[in-house]
N, C-alpha and C positions, 0 to 999 in steps of 0.2 A: 503494501497500498504506499502510494508515494504521498510526502508533506509536503502540503503547496502552505506557504505564505502568502499573504494576502496587504497585501500595504494598507494599513490604518489608521493613516494619519486625518483622511477625513473622506465623505462621500460614504459608497453602499456597500462597506468591506462585510461586514456581515453576513446580508443577502450574500454573497460569493461564496462566503464562508462555505453554508446551508447550501449551495449547488453540488460544492468537491465536495464536502459529505454524501449526500447522494449520489454522487458517481463512484463514489466507492476509493474516497479519497480522506487525508488531513488534513488536519492546515494553522498556522499559526499563523500570528498578528505578528507584523514586521513594524517597527514601530523606531530600530535604531539599528543600523547598520551592522550589529552584532546576531540580529534575531536572521538575519540571510543567511548563515552558516550553517541553517539545521533544514533550510528549505531545497527540495528536487526539485520547485518551479516558482511564478511571483507573480501573479494578478496583482494589476492598477487598476483600481476600478472605479464609477464614473462618482462624479460628484461638481467639484466647479475645478478645474484646469488649473485657473491660475491662484488659489489657494492651497491645492497638493504642489502644485510647484514650487511657493516660493516655501512650502514646508518639509518640501524634499533637500532643497537649499538649504533651510533653515539649522536642520537636523542632521548635514551632514549624510545623506542618503544618491546624490547626485554620484556619485563616482564609484561605488557600494555597488549601485545598481547597474549601471555599464560594465562594470568587470562581471558581475553575477553575468550577466546575457554573455559578455565573451567568452566564460569561460562555456556556453553553449548549452548552458542552464536556458527552459525556454520561458517566453516571460509572454504575459495575455494582458492586452493593454482595454476595456469597455471605458467608450463615449471617451470622458476627460481622460481616462490612463491614453484610448491611442490617439486624442494632442497628445499627452506626455511621452508614447514615444516618438515620435512623427521628429523629422526632420527640421519642418519649416511649419509653422502658424503663419497666414494670411493677415495684415493686417495687425494685428497686434502682438503685441511680444510679451512673451514669457520665458520660461525658462522651461523646454525640453528636454530629452533623454537624445534623442537623434538616433534610432533605435531601428529606427523604420524608415527606410527611401521615401516617403510621404509627405505630400504637404495639406494642410488640411484647413479650411474656414470654422472657425468657431459656432458655434448654433446655425449652422450651417441651411437646416429646409426651417427657420424660423425663432418664434420669441416659444415660453410653456405653452401657450395657445394650440400653437401647431405642432407639438407632439401627439405621437398616433402610432399604434399597433399595426401588421400588419403581417401576414406567411409568405418564409422568403425562403425558396429556394437556394440549398447548402447543396451543393453534389456532394463533399466530403464524410454525409453524416446520414445518406438514402436518401428513397424516393419521395420517402414524407416533410411537407414544407416545417418549418419552424416556424414559432411565431417572437417576430422582433418587436420590440418593444423599443421605440426610438423616439425622446425625452430631450428635443435643447441638443440632438443631434449631429455634428461636425458632419459637415462634408468632408474627401478629400475630391482635392481639385486636380494631385497630381500623383501617377507610380510613377515609381523607379526600373529600372532594364530588372534587378531580382526580385520581386516585389512579385507574387503571385498573389492574383486573385480571386479569390477562394467563391464568393457570392455578391451579388449584389441589384441593387433596388432599383427600377427606372434609368439606365445602363450607369449608380454610379455607384461604386467601389465601395461598401460596404463591410463584409471581414478579408484580412489577407492573410499571410504573413509572410516575411526573411527569414530562411531559416528556423533559426526556432525561434522567433521572436509576429507572437499575431497579436490581431487588433480587431476588432468588431464594434462598429461605431452609431451599435445600439445594446439594448440592455439585457444578456444572455442568461442573467441571474433574474428574472421577476420576470420569465416568461414558464417557471412550470415545469420544462425538458430540460433535461438534465447534456443532453446528447453534447453540446459546445466543452463542455467541463469534460466533460468523458474525453472526446476528439485531446481538449488538453493535456489530461494529463495519459493521452498517452504517448504524448509528445515526450524529445528525449530521449 
């Protein structure tokens, strides 16, 4: 059974922990660099990307997370986590880890009122669509050569990976469907 660290600085980290447990894994909350030592993977949850980014800097976690990923350990960011994993954020300055060669636009689908759910075809998860929950979701506006798009919504990439780093612009932890977390647990 894999132990997955869930970044627990801000955001919906408890729902990700529940999803990992339901998918057959164990979790630990990551609040400082030493917490990464026991983790076999890391989830960066949704929340407020600016706040999470500032807290990553304040608690000295930027470089440890980059080293964790450089060691080939799987990292998965959802919504705000996808923003933090990106190389570039349009029209906004904030700390980013630069672990995925993508460019994102924050709140790309609109404000909170524009949040939505939709069935999403994710071929790596099988034929049954995943219920994807988009809440003030970012839009991926550019994808580098080494990035594999695993799912799209209306022609826009919403789930991708580059090596052992994955990102989803939606909230799989809110769907009640653990397939995406099981897929993450199978990585690395």
